[in-house]
N, C-alpha and C positions, 0 to 999 in steps of 0.2 A: 825127768829132763834135767840135764846138768846145766850149770850156770853158763858154760861157754856156748852151748847150743842156743840157750835162751837169748844170749847177747847177740848171736848171729841173726836170729829171727827178728829181733828188734831193729837191727841195722837194715835188713831187707825191707821191713815195713816202712822205715823212715825214708829210704831211697824211693820206694814206690809212691809214697805220699808227696815227695818233692817233685816227682815226675808227672803226677796227675794234677791238672788244673783244678782249682777250687770251683765247686758248683756255683753257678750264678755269675761268675766273673769272667768266664771264657769268651762269651760273645756279647757284643753291644751293637747298637745302631748308631750310624753316623750320618749327618747331613752332607750331601755331596752333589752340588756345591752348597756352600754356606756363606751368605744367606741364599735362599731360593731365588729362582728367576721370576721376574715380575714384568707384566705387560706395561709398556711405557705410556700409560694413560693419564689423563687429567680430568676425567669425568667418570663418575660412578652413579648407578641408580640403586634404589632400595632393592629391586629385584635381583641385582647382581650378588647381593649378600645372601639371598635365599637359594643356596646351592642346589637343593633337591627339587624345588618347585619352579625354577625359572623357566618361563615358556620359551624364551629364545636365549639359552645359555651361551655365554661368550667366555673365551679364555682370559683368566686373570693372572694365574700364577702356576708355576711348576715346581714341585718339591722333589728333589733328588735324594734318595736314601740308599745306603748300603750297609751290609753287615761287616763287622770288623774282621772276620775270618773267611768271608766269602760263602759261608754256610747259609742255611735257611732258618728264618725266624718268623714267628707269628707276632705281628705288631699291632699296637693300638695307637690312635692319634686323636688329638683335640686341637681345635683352632679357636682362639679368642680374638675378638676385634675390639681394639681400643680406639677411641675417637677424641681428637683434640681440635676444637673449633676455635676460630679467631676470637680474641678477647678473653681467652682463658677458660672457656666453657669446655668441660671434659667429661667423658663417659668411659671409665676404665674397663668395663665389661659389657659393652653395648650389645654384642652378639657372640654366640659360641656354638660350635657344632662338634660332635664327638662320634667316633666310629663305635659300632656295636658288634656284638658276637655274630659271626666268628672273626670279626675285624679283617685283617688282610695279611698276606704272606709276602715276605721279602726274600726272594731266592737269589742271594748274592747282592743284587741291586734292584732298584725299582724307581720309576718316576711316577709321580701322582700329580694331577692337575685338579683344579676346582671342578672340572667337568666330570671327574670320576666320583666325587663325593655324592653319596646317595644313589649311585648307579652301579658302577663296577665295584665300588667299595661301600659296604653297608654303613649307614649313619643314622643317628636319631635326627629328629627335626631341629632346625636352627632355632635356638632359644634366644630371645631378645630381652634386654632390660626394658621393661614397659615404659619407663620414664624416657630412656634414650630413644626408643622407637617413636613415641609420641612427639618428642622434640624434633626428630629428623623429618617426620611426616609434615610437621608444621613448617619447617624451613625448606622443604623440598621444592625445587623449581619445577616448571611444567615438564610432564613426562616422567616424574618421579626422580629427577636428578638430585643426588645428595648435595648438601651444602658444602662449600669450600672448607677444607680443613685437612689435617693429617690423620690418615686411617692406618693404624699399625696392626699387623697380624702377628700374633704370638702362636707359634706352632710347637706342640709338645708331642714327642714320639717315644714310646716305651715298649717293652716286651710284655706280651700277654702273660698274666699270672706270675709276674716278677715284681719284687718289691724295690728293685733298683730305681732310683729317681729317673724320670724321663729326660731325654735330650731336649733342649730348647733352642729354637731359632726364631729370628724376627725379621720381618720386612715391612716396608711402609709404602703407601700410595698417597702422594700429595695431590689432592683434588683441588684444582684452581678454578675450574669453570669459567674460562674467558667468555665474556657474554656480549661484547659489542666491538664493532670496528668503526673507526672514524676516518673518513677520507679527508686528506689535507690538500693534495695538489695532484692534478689540475683542479682549479676551482670550477664549480658547476657553471656551465655556460661560457667558459673562457673560449674566445674565438681567435686567439692570436698565437697558438702554439706552433712549434716546429714539428717536423715529422718524427722526431725521436724524443718525446717528452720524458721527463723523470717523474714517475708516479711516487707519491708519498702517502702514508696512512699511519694511524695509531691503533695498536692492538696489543693485548697482554700476552698472547700466545707466541709460540716459537715459529710456527709454520702458517703460511697463507697461500691462497691461490688467486692470482689475478686473471681477470677475464676482460677482453676488449672486443666489442662488436661494432660494425658499421651501422649507423642509422640511415636507412634508405629514405629517399624523399617521400615515398608513399606510406611510410610508417608514422602513425600518429602519436605513439607513446614510446617511452623508453623500454617498457616491459615487452612491447611488440618487437623491438630491435633485438633483445637478447634471446628471442625464440629462434633466431637464425644460427648460422655457422660462425663461430668466433674467429676473429683475426688472430687472437692470441689467447692461450689458456695455459698457464704455467705456474707450477708450485714455486714458492719463494721462501727463503729463510731470511728474515730481516724485515724491515719496514720501508724499503725503497726498491724501485725497479726501474732501470733505464730501458726504454723500448729499444730492442736490438735493431741493428742495421742489416742483419742477414739472418736467414733461418726461419723467418716467419713472414706472413703477408705484411707488406709495407703500408704505412699510413699514407694517405694521399692529400695533397694540397686542396683546400676548399671543402673537404668532406667532414661530416660530423660523426663522432664515435661515442659509444656508451661503454662505461667501465664500472666494475665493482670488484670487491675483494671478498672472498670466502675465508674467514678465519677457521683454521683446521684444529679441532680439539680432539686429541687422541682419547678414545674410550675403549671399553673392554672388547676383546675379540680382535684387536688390531684394526678396527674401523675408525673413521673420523666423523665426528659431529661437526656440521658446518654452521658457522655464525656469519650470516651474510650482511654486508654493508648496504646502505641505500645505493640507488643507482645514480650515476653522475654522467653528464654529457659534456663534451668539449669539441671544438672545431679546429682543424689544422688550417692555418692562415693560407690564403691563396698565394701562389708562388710569387715572391718578390713584393708582396703587399702585407704589411702588418706583422711580418715575421719578426722574431726577436733580433735577428741579425740586421734587418732593415731598420728596426727601431733604434738600434745602436748607432747606425749611420745618422738617423734623424736627430738623435740626442747630441752627437758630435757637432752637427750643423747648428743646432740650437744654442750650444754653449760657446761656439765660436773658436777662433784659432788660439785663444789664450790657454785652452786645456788640451791642445792637440797631443801633447806628450803623454797624457793619460791614455788616450785611445791608441796611440802607437804602442804603448806598453801592453795593452790588452791584446792587440793583434800579434805582436812579436812573441808573446807567451802562448799564442794559439789557444787562448781561453775561449770556452764555449758556454753559452747560457744554459743552465739546467736548474731544476728545482723550482721552488716557489719564489716569485718576486715579492718583496715586502717593503712596506712604507711605514716607518715608525713601529715596526714589529708586527704589522698586520699584513696578511697576504693581499696582493692586488693582481688583477688580470692584465693581459697585454693591452686591452682597450683602456684600462685605467692609466697604464704607463703612457700610452699615446696622448691621452688628455693632459697628463702632467707635462709632457714634452711641449705641447702647444702652449701651455701657460708659461713655461720657461722661455720659449721663443718670444712671446709677447711681453715678458717682463725680465729681461736679462739682468737688470740691476738688482734683482732679488737673490742672485747667486753670489755667495761670498767665497766659496772654496769647493774644489772637486778633487778627491783623492781616490786611489785604488787600494782597497784593503785586502 
């Protein structure tokens, strides 16, 4: 073989080598989307993390995967759960689960949810850090609800029998466990409200449901009243709700109503866990008697003509009473206000100034 022919063969081999991709670097696995899609929940249970053995499994997350060239790959995956509790208490490897042989195939693209693990995709058992599990069970709320904290999921996906480092993605679930609802207004037993009261409450969550029922004369308890058909049942974002003037059954003068709030806590599977407030009752004032508008007239009469300009300003601005009435920062009922007005009428010398703020 002469030198020129050997040179040409070497050139051909070099060109062929450049045109052929290197083994092990032609294909890879990508997260799509990255990070994965997560259920908008605020409550988790210990059973939710036991992917294979959950008796009532619920959707927690969806992991989207695709191959870089649209081809087929046999993939392996592991998921590690890291927990950060309030106060700095942390467990970096609280739980983990891994796929086992033959793992799973990605034919161009594939979506995987927690419901697939241990079912359509073979996995080993969920492995718990014994210290973390013991602590979580100690802190768990009734029903196995996990304590509030940040639960981070670290997902690693690689190619079976490939030494290339796996791709990594992370997502978190912020467990807040709102646990109580406090009703602020109307006050329990208030008997001087108008037909469109402003309801107010305190709750740590984002969504609530307000329910209002009429208490019939033959019903002896508040619990009996809410067994009937509600006047109003509506989901609310925020911590106040003005009773509407249309679209629902109107409240009537002289009748008593029962109300409560269900705090809605998102949990796995897209369902809501309900945190119910105590029951409260209020009465709409008889027409023309004891209503806030008539009390305003009585207050004007008690204060006398000296402060007529203040009440003219209120009426000209079309201001309407709403929310809780307060005295020195403390809420009062319409009956309390009526009592105060009587005291002012009997002791006009005690009034030094009246302003509208």
